[in-house]
GUTINU-547513 format. One line per 3 residues: number of its first residue (from 1); for each residue y, z, x of C-alpha. Coordinates in steps of 0.1 Angstrom, whole numbers. Example, Ala and Ser with C-alpha at 12.3 -4.5 7.8 and 13.67 -1.06 7.14 Angstrom:
REM GUTINU-547513
1> -45/78/123 ~ -11/71/137
***
This chain:
REM GUTINU-547513
1> -293/-558/-435 ~ -314/-526/-437 ~ -321/-533/-474
4> -333/-568/-465 ~ -357/-554/-439 ~ -372/-529/-462
7> -376/-555/-490 ~ -395/-577/-466 ~ -417/-548/-456
10> -425/-540/-493 ~ -437/-576/-499 ~ -461/-576/-469
13> -498/-566/-471 ~ -507/-532/-457 ~ -518/-543/-422
16> -488/-565/-417 ~ -466/-536/-429 ~ -481/-512/-403
19> -477/-537/-374 ~ -441/-544/-384 ~ -432/-507/-385
22> -447/-501/-351 ~ -426/-529/-336 ~ -394/-516/-352
25> -401/-480/-338 ~ -408/-494/-303 ~ -375/-513/-304
28> -356/-482/-315 ~ -372/-461/-288 ~ -364/-486/-261
31> -328/-488/-272 ~ -325/-450/-273 ~ -338/-447/-237
34> -314/-474/-225 ~ -285/-456/-242 ~ -294/-422/-227
37> -297/-437/-192 ~ -264/-453/-196 ~ -248/-421/-208
40> -264/-400/-180 ~ -253/-425/-154 ~ -218/-424/-167
43> -217/-386/-167 ~ -231/-384/-132 ~ -204/-408/-121
46> -177/-387/-137 ~ -191/-355/-121 ~ -192/-372/-87
49> -157/-384/-91 ~ -145/-349/-98 ~ -165/-329/-73
52> -166/-353/-44 ~ -130/-364/-37 ~ -122/-386/-8
55> -109/-371/24 ~ -87/-353/31 ~ -97/-325/6
58> -88/-292/24 ~ -54/-279/14 ~ -42/-314/5
61> -55/-347/-8 ~ -49/-383/-2 ~ -24/-383/-30
64> -5/-355/-14 ~ 0/-373/19 ~ 31/-393/9
67> 48/-362/-4 ~ 40/-343/28 ~ 53/-372/49
70> 86/-372/30 ~ 89/-334/36 ~ 85/-339/73
73> 116/-362/72 ~ 138/-338/52 ~ 155/-305/58
76> 145/-278/63 ~ 112/-293/76 ~ 125/-321/97
79> 134/-300/128 ~ 101/-281/125 ~ 81/-313/124
82> 100/-327/154 ~ 93/-296/174 ~ 56/-298/164
85> 54/-333/177 ~ 71/-326/210 ~ 50/-295/215
88> 18/-314/207 ~ 27/-343/230 ~ 35/-319/259
91> 2/-301/253 ~ -20/-332/254 ~ -46/-328/282
94> -40/-291/288 ~ -69/-279/266 ~ -94/-270/255
97> -90/-235/267 ~ -115/-207/271 ~ -104/-189/239
100> -117/-199/205 ~ -87/-184/187 ~ -63/-206/206
103> -85/-237/204 ~ -88/-234/167 ~ -50/-235/164
106> -46/-265/186 ~ -74/-283/168 ~ -57/-277/135
109> -23/-288/148 ~ -36/-321/162 ~ -57/-329/131
112> -28/-322/108 ~ -5/-345/129 ~ -30/-373/127
115> -32/-369/89 ~ 6/-371/86 ~ 14/-398/113
118> -19/-417/115 ~ -15/-418/153 ~ -49/-420/169
121> -38/-400/200 ~ -37/-369/179 ~ -72/-375/164
124> -85/-380/199 ~ -70/-348/211 ~ -85/-330/180
127> -119/-344/189 ~ -117/-326/224 ~ -114/-293/207
130> -141/-301/182 ~ -164/-310/211 ~ -156/-277/227
133> -167/-258/196 ~ -198/-280/192 ~ -209/-273/227
136> -199/-236/230 ~ -201/-220/196 ~ -234/-203/203
139> -218/-183/231 ~ -188/-171/210 ~ -184/-139/191
142> -184/-139/153 ~ -146/-140/151 ~ -143/-171/172
145> -172/-188/153 ~ -154/-181/121 ~ -123/-197/135
148> -144/-226/147 ~ -159/-232/112 ~ -125/-235/96
151> -109/-255/123 ~ -138/-279/128 ~ -140/-284/91
154> -103/-292/90 ~ -107/-316/120 ~ -136/-333/103
157> -116/-336/70 ~ -81/-345/82 ~ -93/-369/110
160> -121/-384/88 ~ -108/-420/91 ~ -106/-417/129
163> -142/-406/132 ~ -171/-430/137 ~ -203/-426/117
166> -220/-410/147 ~ -191/-386/153 ~ -192/-376/117
169> -229/-368/120 ~ -224/-349/153 ~ -195/-328/141
172> -209/-324/106 ~ -243/-313/118 ~ -228/-288/142
175> -205/-275/115 ~ -234/-269/92 ~ -253/-251/119
178> -223/-228/124 ~ -222/-221/87 ~ -259/-214/86
181> -256/-189/114 ~ -226/-173/98 ~ -245/-169/65
184> -279/-159/78 ~ -273/-142/111 ~ -238/-125/109
187> -238/-90/94 ~ -227/-90/58 ~ -200/-64/57
190> -190/-46/25 ~ -167/-62/-1 ~ -140/-37/10
193> -142/-46/47 ~ -120/-73/63 ~ -149/-89/81
196> -165/-105/51 ~ -131/-122/42 ~ -125/-133/78
199> -161/-144/85 ~ -184/-152/56 ~ -157/-167/34
202> -148/-193/61 ~ -181/-210/52 ~ -162/-224/23
205> -143/-248/46 ~ -175/-262/60 ~ -189/-267/25
208> -158/-285/13 ~ -156/-308/43 ~ -193/-317/41
211> -198/-319/4 ~ -217/-351/-5 ~ -215/-363/31
214> -252/-369/34 ~ -257/-341/59 ~ -282/-319/40
217> -263/-321/7 ~ -286/-296/-9 ~ -278/-269/17
220> -241/-277/15 ~ -243/-272/-23 ~ -259/-238/-18
223> -231/-228/6 ~ -205/-239/-18 ~ -220/-218/-46
226> -224/-189/-22 ~ -186/-190/-15 ~ -178/-194/-51
229> -198/-162/-58 ~ -181/-145/-29 ~ -147/-153/-44
232> -153/-147/-80 ~ -179/-119/-80 ~ -171/-99/-49
235> -139/-104/-29 ~ -113/-109/-57 ~ -127/-81/-79
238> -130/-57/-49 ~ -96/-64/-35 ~ -82/-60/-71
241> -99/-26/-73 ~ -81/-14/-42 ~ -47/-28/-52
244> -48/-17/-88 ~ -16/-28/-105 ~ 6/-17/-76
247> -8/-33/-44 ~ -22/-24/-11 ~ -52/-26/12
250> -75/3/20 ~ -79/-4/58 ~ -42/-2/65
253> -16/-28/72 ~ -33/-41/105 ~ -65/-49/88
256> -48/-63/57 ~ -37/-90/81 ~ -74/-97/88
259> -81/-98/50 ~ -54/-112/28 ~ -45/-144/47
262> -81/-155/46 ~ -86/-147/9 ~ -53/-164/0
265> -60/-196/20 ~ -96/-198/7 ~ -83/-196/-29
268> -59/-224/-20 ~ -87/-245/-5 ~ -108/-239/-36
271> -79/-248/-59 ~ -72/-281/-42 ~ -109/-291/-40
274> -121/-280/-74 ~ -89/-280/-95 ~ -96/-243/-105
277> -67/-220/-98 ~ -79/-185/-90 ~ -45/-171/-79
280> -38/-156/-114 ~ -70/-137/-110 ~ -59/-118/-79
283> -36/-88/-85 ~ -42/-79/-49 ~ -24/-110/-36
286> 2/-110/-64 ~ 13/-75/-55 ~ 9/-77/-17
289> 44/-86/-7 ~ 59/-55/-23 ~ 33/-33/-6
292> 41/-49/27 ~ 78/-41/22 ~ 72/-5/14
295> 50/-3/45 ~ 80/-13/67 ~ 94/18/82
298> 132/23/89 ~ 126/12/125 ~ 112/-21/112
301> 76/-13/123 ~ 47/-13/100 ~ 35/22/90
304> 5/33/112 ~ -22/46/88 ~ -60/43/94
307> -74/19/121 ~ -43/0/129 ~ -17/-6/155
310> 20/-9/147 ~ 45/-36/157 ~ 80/-47/148
313> 77/-71/119 ~ 108/-90/130 ~ 92/-102/162
316> 58/-115/150 ~ 50/-148/134 ~ 14/-145/122
319> 26/-128/89 ~ 45/-159/78 ~ 18/-185/69
322> 1/-166/41 ~ 33/-151/28 ~ 47/-187/25
325> 16/-195/4 ~ 20/-163/-18 ~ 57/-169/-23
328> 49/-205/-35 ~ 20/-198/-57 ~ 34/-166/-74
331> 71/-176/-72 ~ 75/-142/-56 ~ 110/-134/-45
334> 98/-105/-23 ~ 73/-126/-5 ~ 101/-151/0
337> 122/-124/16 ~ 94/-115/40 ~ 92/-152/49
340> 129/-157/54 ~ 132/-124/73 ~ 111/-139/101
343> 119/-176/106 ~ 100/-195/132 ~ 115/-199/167
346> 130/-233/172 ~ 122/-256/202 ~ 94/-276/216
349> 83/-249/240 ~ 73/-221/215 ~ 37/-215/206
352> 49/-209/170 ~ 47/-247/166 ~ 10/-242/161
355> 18/-224/128 ~ 46/-245/114 ~ 23/-268/95
358> 19/-241/69 ~ 56/-243/61 ~ 53/-281/56
361> 23/-274/33 ~ 36/-246/12 ~ 72/-234/18
364> 94/-237/-13 ~ 131/-234/-4 ~ 140/-232/-41
367> 126/-197/-45 ~ 154/-172/-45 ~ 145/-142/-23
370> 149/-106/-35 ~ 159/-79/-10 ~ 140/-46/-6
373> 170/-26/-17 ~ 164/-40/-52 ~ 132/-19/-53
376> 128/18/-63 ~ 130/42/-34 ~ 95/54/-39
379> 62/40/-53 ~ 28/53/-61 ~ 0/29/-50
382> -26/42/-74 ~ -56/22/-61 ~ -50/36/-26
385> -38/70/-34 ~ -6/65/-14 ~ 30/75/-23
388> 57/60/-1 ~ 92/74/-4 ~ 125/70/13
391> 161/80/11 ~ 174/45/14 ~ 168/11/31
394> 188/15/63 ~ 174/22/98 ~ 189/57/98
397> 172/67/65 ~ 143/91/60 ~ 109/78/52
400> 76/95/43 ~ 41/86/32 ~ 16/109/15
403> -20/99/9 ~ -48/114/-11 ~ -72/89/-27
406> -105/70/-27 ~ -126/60/2 ~ -135/23/3
409> -142/13/39 ~ -151/26/73 ~ -117/18/88
412> -102/45/67 ~ -97/79/82 ~ -109/113/70
415> -73/123/62 ~ -69/133/26 ~ -37/152/20
418> -21/137/52 ~ 16/128/54 ~ 40/113/80
421> 78/115/83 ~ 104/94/100 ~ 141/100/100
424> 174/97/119 ~ 158/71/142 ~ 128/92/151
427> 91/92/143 ~ 88/130/137 ~ 55/138/120
430> 30/113/133 ~ -4/99/125 ~ -18/108/160
433> -42/90/183 ~ -47/53/191 ~ -72/27/179
436> -87/18/212 ~ -119/3/197 ~ -143/9/169
439> -168/37/177 ~ -152/48/210 ~ -154/85/218
442> -118/88/210 ~ -122/69/177 ~ -152/88/163
445> -144/123/176 ~ -106/124/172 ~ -86/94/159
448> -103/89/126 ~ -111/126/121 ~ -91/151/101
451> -79/170/132 ~ -57/140/142 ~ -38/142/109
454> -13/164/92 ~ -35/182/67 ~ -58/212/66
457> -88/219/88 ~ -114/247/81 ~ -135/254/111
460> -170/264/102 ~ -192/271/133 ~ -223/262/113
463> -211/228/102 ~ -226/196/116 ~ -210/162/118
466> -241/141/130 ~ -237/148/167 ~ -199/142/166
469> -173/169/173 ~ -169/197/149 ~ -132/193/142
472> -132/216/112 ~ -123/186/91 ~ -134/166/61
475> -169/153/55 ~ -182/120/69 ~ -185/95/40
478> -206/64/34 ~ -184/38/19 ~ -197/14/-9
481> -210/-20/1 ~ -205/-40/-31 ~ -179/-40/-58
484> -203/-28/-85 ~ -211/4/-66 ~ -193/37/-74
487> -164/44/-50 ~ -162/79/-34 ~ -131/98/-44
490> -126/126/-19 ~ -90/129/-28 ~ -69/122/-59
493> -32/122/-67 ~ -30/142/-98 ~ 8/141/-103
496> 37/120/-92 ~ 73/118/-103 ~ 105/104/-88
499> 136/120/-103 ~ 161/104/-80 ~ 172/136/-64
502> 136/145/-55 ~ 101/130/-53 ~ 71/152/-60
505> 35/143/-55 ~ 4/166/-59 ~ -29/157/-43
508> -63/174/-49 ~ -84/170/-17 ~ -110/196/-26
511> -139/171/-26 ~ -131/159/9 ~ -146/190/25
514> -180/206/25 ~ -185/229/-5 ~ -199/255/19
517> -164/261/33 ~ -139/251/6 ~ -136/257/-31
520> -101/242/-36 ~ -73/224/-17 ~ -43/213/-37
523> -12/201/-18 ~ 22/196/-33 ~ 45/174/-12
526> 81/173/-22 ~ 109/152/-8 ~ 144/164/-17
529> 166/135/-8 ~ 180/127/17 ~ 164/148/43
532> 143/179/32 ~ 106/182/26 ~ 86/211/11
535> 49/214/15 ~ 29/239/-6 ~ -8/243/-2
538> -34/262/-22 ~ -65/267/-1 ~ -94/287/-15
541> -126/293/5 ~ -159/308/-5 ~ -157/345/-12
544> -188/354/8 ~ -179/333/39 ~ -141/337/45
547> -146/359/76 ~ -165/331/93 ~ -140/303/85
550> -108/295/104 ~ -82/278/82 ~ -53/259/99
553> -24/238/87 ~ -17/209/111 ~ 14/190/122
556> 14/163/150 ~ 43/151/171 ~ 50/127/200
559> 70/151/221 ~ 64/188/228 ~ 75/210/199
562> 95/241/204 ~ 83/272/186 ~ 107/300/178
565> 88/333/181 ~ 70/357/203 ~ 43/344/226
568> 11/365/222 ~ -13/344/243 ~ -12/315/267
571> -41/294/277 ~ -45/260/293 ~ -32/235/268
574> -27/261/241 ~ 1/286/235 ~ -1/311/206
577> 30/325/189 ~ 40/349/162 ~ 68/330/145
580> 81/313/115 ~ 100/282/127 ~ 97/253/150
583> 114/221/161 ~ 100/186/170 ~ 120/156/181
586> 117/119/188 ~ 144/94/199 ~ 176/103/180
589> 159/124/153 ~ 145/159/150 ~ 127/180/125
592> 133/217/119 ~ 104/235/103 ~ 105/268/84
595> 73/287/75 ~ 82/307/44 ~ 46/317/38
598> 26/333/52 ~ 53/356/64 ~ 31/368/93
601> 23/333/106 ~ 5/325/138 ~ 14/292/153
604> -7/275/180 ~ 10/248/201 ~ -18/225/215
607> -13/196/238 ~ 1/184/271 ~ -17/166/299
610> -55/168/295 ~ -52/184/261 ~ -36/158/239
613> -67/150/218 ~ -86/182/223 ~ -115/192/200
616> -137/222/207 ~ -124/222/243 ~ -131/185/250
619> -102/161/254 ~ -112/128/237 ~ -86/106/253
622> -83/69/243 ~ -89/41/268 ~ -54/29/261
625> -24/41/241 ~ 11/33/231 ~ 44/52/227
628> 33/66/193 ~ -1/79/203 ~ 12/115/204
631> 3/144/226 ~ 10/176/207 ~ 0/194/175
634> 10/226/158 ~ -18/247/141 ~ -4/271/116
637> -26/300/104 ~ -25/333/87 ~ -28/364/108
640> -57/376/86 ~ -87/358/73 ~ -90/359/35
643> -105/340/5 ~ -72/325/-7 ~ -46/310/16
646> -11/298/7 ~ 11/278/30 ~ 47/271/21
649> 66/251/47 ~ 101/235/47 ~ 107/205/69
652> 143/194/75 ~ 152/161/91 ~ 184/159/111
655> 201/141/140 ~ 190/153/174 ~ 213/181/185
658> 227/187/150 ~ 233/222/137 ~ 223/212/102
661> 198/236/87 ~ 183/247/53 ~ 196/279/38
664> 164/290/21 ~ 151/323/8 ~ 115/329/-4
667> 107/337/-40 ~ 75/357/-42 ~ 66/371/-77
670> 31/380/-90 ~ 22/345/-101 ~ 49/324/-84
673> 57/314/-49 ~ 87/293/-40 ~ 121/289/-24
676> 157/290/-33 ~ 177/265/-13 ~ 215/269/-13
679> 234/237/-3 ~ 268/251/-10 ~ 285/277/-32
682> 283/255/-63 ~ 248/239/-58 ~ 214/253/-53
685> 178/241/-57 ~ 148/262/-69 ~ 114/249/-59
688> 87/271/-76 ~ 49/269/-75 ~ 23/286/-95
691> 4/307/-70 ~ -30/298/-84 ~ -20/263/-97
694> -24/276/-133 ~ 0/279/-162 ~ 27/305/-154
697> 60/319/-165 ~ 90/334/-147 ~ 125/346/-156
700> 151/340/-129 ~ 184/358/-131 ~ 217/339/-125
703> 252/351/-117 ~ 268/320/-131 ~ 261/292/-156
706> 246/259/-142 ~ 238/225/-153 ~ 208/204/-141
709> 215/174/-118 ~ 181/160/-126 ~ 182/132/-151
712> 164/140/-184 ~ 157/176/-174 ~ 185/199/-188
715> 179/235/-181 ~ 179/261/-209 ~ 198/293/-199
718> 194/325/-219 ~ 229/341/-223 ~ 240/376/-221
721> 275/392/-220 ~ 297/381/-191 ~ 281/377/-157
724> 243/378/-162 ~ 222/349/-173 ~ 185/340/-171
727> 164/310/-166 ~ 131/314/-185 ~ 106/289/-171
730> 72/280/-183 ~ 52/256/-160 ~ 20/246/-144
733> 16/237/-106 ~ 54/235/-99 ~ 89/234/-112
736> 119/220/-94 ~ 155/228/-105 ~ 186/212/-90
739> 215/231/-103 ~ 253/227/-101 ~ 276/255/-112
742> 298/248/-142 ~ 331/266/-149 ~ 320/282/-181
745> 317/319/-187 ~ 305/340/-217 ~ 332/364/-227
748> 314/379/-257 ~ 281/373/-276 ~ 257/389/-299
751> 223/378/-310 ~ 198/357/-290 ~ 213/325/-278
754> 204/298/-252 ~ 227/272/-236 ~ 220/238/-222
757> 247/218/-204 ~ 240/181/-210 ~ 270/167/-192
760> 302/180/-177 ~ 335/164/-166 ~ 372/172/-170
763> 373/149/-200 ~ 340/155/-217 ~ 316/184/-219
766> 284/181/-240 ~ 261/211/-245 ~ 235/224/-268
769> 232/259/-283 ~ 201/274/-299 ~ 191/306/-315
772> 211/329/-338 ~ 243/348/-329 ~ 279/345/-320
775> 292/332/-287 ~ 327/332/-271 ~ 329/307/-242
778> 357/305/-216 ~ 358/270/-202 ~ 380/263/-171
781> 388/234/-148 ~ 398/211/-177 ~ 430/190/-178
784> 460/213/-178 ~ 480/216/-211 ~ 459/189/-228
787> 445/184/-262 ~ 407/184/-268 ~ 387/176/-298
790> 357/199/-305 ~ 329/180/-322 ~ 295/189/-336
793> 266/165/-340 ~ 251/160/-374 ~ 223/136/-373
796> 236/104/-356 ~ 272/112/-363 ~ 297/135/-347
799> 321/156/-368 ~ 354/170/-356 ~ 354/208/-361
802> 387/217/-345 ~ 414/206/-320 ~ 423/228/-290
805> 449/228/-263 ~ 443/240/-228 ~ 466/264/-211
808> 486/256/-179 ~ 455/265/-159 ~ 433/240/-178
811> 413/267/-197 ~ 404/272/-233 ~ 382/296/-254
814> 356/285/-280 ~ 342/308/-306 ~ 309/295/-320
817> 286/308/-346 ~ 250/297/-337 ~ 223/293/-363
820> 195/271/-349 ~ 198/242/-325 ~ 231/224/-325
823> 248/199/-301 ~ 285/201/-293 ~ 310/180/-274
826> 345/188/-261 ~ 364/156/-256 ~ 399/151/-242
829> 422/134/-267
***
C-alpha cells in the first residue's frame, strides 16, 4: 500500500506533490494526537483505579468484608463479636461523653459494627460521636484531636454508605480542618519523640478517607505525600536507629506505648490503601516483642526507666491490639505470647469490648507462641545502650538492667551508668522519683536528673544547669530533631559478655559530665548468677580541681537502708557513717552491700519525710507518687578528696531475714584491684580489675589445682612441686575466673610446665600440658580399682599411650614428659 502511494506521488506534478504530502502529514499528526489522548486517558483511569479504591479503605476493603463477617461467626472470634454487639447495644444513647479518648473508641466500635452488620443503628450512633468531634475539636488538646482525626476518618470510611452527600461534606470538611490544624499548628516534635507518631502521623487516616472525595483533593494529596514522607524518610528510619538489630525505644516502655502502636497501625493502613508493605522496612517493629518481654520484671511489671510509670502487664489490655498486628505481620511467636498472655475479658459489660475489633481484624490463631524461657537470660540492646540480665524467668529470680548509651529524646534521663536490681520478690535498687508531669519542679530538678539514679555525681559549686538545681550530675543535652542529625552519645557500652555463670558489661560515661569536673568515668557491672553483683568504677577528675569537687557513688531504695558502721554526724534528713556495709529491703527481698574499696568509706544516708528528693537542701517532692517512688538514698564517698577515685562494691541479693552472705576478700596489688569470693571449700571466684583500665598482669598463688567452670575459658596454671601453683593473668579492664578444685596434685616436676584442665569427671579427664619438663601427677577421686586408658591427641586423632588401673581408693599416678603443647585424656575402660 505504501509503495502504491509513493508511486502516485512520483507521477504527480510538483505542486500536486506538495499538497498531497501536506495532507498525509496532517492525517498522521491527527491520528497520533488521538492515539496519545486515548493512551493518556487509559493510564489515568488505571491510576485512579489503583489509588482511589471504593470505601471502606482503612484497614480493610470491600473485598475483605465477607472474610471478616465469616470470622465473626467462627471461633475464637464468635464470642468476642457477640460481646461487642451486646456492649454496643447497651451503650446506645449513653454517649457522647466529655472525653475525646473515650469517644474515639466508641465511634470506632459503632462504625466497625455497621461495616460488618450493615445495621443502620450502628451508623447512626457513630454519627453522634462524629458530630461531637465536629463541634468540639477546637476546644480539645492535641492528643484528643489526634484521636478525633483517626476515629472520624474511620467513621467516614466505614459508614460511607450510610452517609448522605451533605453528611459526607460536613464530616469530610471538618476532618480536613482537623488535619490542617494538626499539620500547621501542632508543634512538630522530633523524629525520636512519641508525639509525632501519635499526632502528625494520624493525618494519614484523614488523607486516606478523603482521597478523591472532591473535598479539596489537591490538599488531601499534599497530606498523603506528607505522611508518606513521615513514614519513609523520618519515623521508620529514626525508630530503626534506636532499635538497631536488637529492639527497644529510647523513651522507655511507657512512651513506647505512645509510639509503636501508632506507627504499626499507620503502616497497616498504608499497606491496605496503597498495596505497599512497609513492615519489612521496620526493624523497630520486628524486634519490639522481644524487647517488651525483656522489659517485664520478675513481678510482671514493666521496668521503670526514663519518663514512665509501671504497671502489671497481666492486667492491662491496651498492649494487645498492636501486638496482635505485629504477631500477624511478622509471624512473630513472641508477640503471639504477649497477646495470648493477656486475653480480653469476656462479657458484655467490659469496656474491653471497645478493643476487640482488632482481634477480628488481625489475630492469627495459627501462629504458635514462643515462651520467654526460650530466650537467652541476658541481652544487649545496642541502639539503646541497655543490657538486661536475669537469673531465670520465675517471679523469685534476680533481674537487673544497666544503661549507658545515646541520647535521642527529652523523655530520657541524665542517667548514664545507672542500674536497677530486683530479686527475691523485692525492688531493691530502684530508679527513684515519679513522673508527675513534664517540666514539673520534681521532674526537672530531681526525677530526670543524675541524682535520682544509681550512678556517680560530682558536685562542682561553680557548675550551672540553666537555673535548675545543681545536683552534681550529668550535663543537660539537646536531643536531635531529625533522623539525619548526629545523635549525642554521652555514654557507650564498650564491652558485654554473658558466660552463663556471669554477665559482665562495661560502660564509658565520661562524656556525660562536664569536662571541667571529670576526665574519666568507666563502670564495670558484673552479675554473678544467681544473686551477686559487683560494681567497679574508675573515676578521674581534673588534677588542678580535685579539692573543689565532691565525688559520690549513689544507690536508691524504697525503704530506709541500714548502714553498719560508726555514726560521725547526724543532721535533719542526713546521717553520716564511717562504715563498709549496708542493707536495703523491699517486700520479701533484701540486698546486702559490701564496700571493699575505698576501705575508709564514708556513707551518707539521705531521706525520710521532707528529704526524700532533696537537692542542695531543697526537697523537690512530686505532686503524686506510687509505691515505687522511693524515699532514701545512700551516698558513698572517699574520706579524702583526690584526683583518682576507685569504688568497688559487692551487692548480694537474698531473701529477707536470710543469713546468706558473700565471703569476700579484697585483692589490692599495684595495678590490680579486685575480690576473691569463696562459695565453698572447692569453689571460688576471682573478679579482678585493672586499676587504671589499662593492660596489666598479675600472678595469683594457689594452694590447689583448679579448673574453670566458664565455658570456653580454661585457665592455665603454672606448676611447681607439690602444693604451690600460680595463675599468670594478662588482661585489660577486667578478668573473671570461676574456679572449681580438682583432685589432682603434682608429686614431682622439673622444667617449666603449665596445666589446663579442660574437663573433669570420674570417667573422663581431659587436660592440656605446655612447656618443657617432666611432671608426675597424682589423680584421685576416680572409680575404685578400675581400668583407664591414657590417650594423647595427635591432630584429629587420639592415640592410646598406656593403660592404668586405679587403686582401692580410686587413685593413680601419671608420669608425663612434656615437650611443647599436648592434649591428653584419661578415659575409664
